Steps between C-alpha positions, in 0.01 A plus 500: 500500500652720231446220249127487582475874459683485167277213385190687613612812315569292188151347523346846535696623197396191303135554597519868397648408158235228460225750588645745243520226233144387562378862501678563164359183347143588613537856372633378166214252464252767597636736233490221241142410587399867489671550163335180370160613614552847346598338172192281502285803572659695216444208263133461610445874462646494153277205400194673642569824302564298188177314537309821573652660189396197293138519635489875437611450141240224451227723650598782265498264207152370587369853554641607165342198328162568666519864400573402137208250499261764640615749240450244223157407631406874518612553138305189391185616675527849350553345157188282534298800618615701194419206264156429659371813677137387506587171664709688760212732581254211533741306728555811717117556518448134598771515771343824631149346503624195690682710753200724550276197552739353751526821697126556506412160636696558816 
């Protein structure tokens, strides 16, 4: 009878050690998976911020180019008005006449 009790106690001890081993393995795998997921999130966040920075730089570049083109067009228009003031006055009068006719017909 004592042998059965000893064997039963040994089985209980083995089961307890097995449960601890499985628990440690699962805990380790859980930590590894969490660390892996965190690393992937950090990498994705870094890529997102890098792309957003690139898009921002491109937007600033396009805005600057548009601003330069508008400035150049403004300078060109002023120059043409200064060279041909009568033509500019006639064009402005024509545009005013057309807009006046369009607003009156409504």
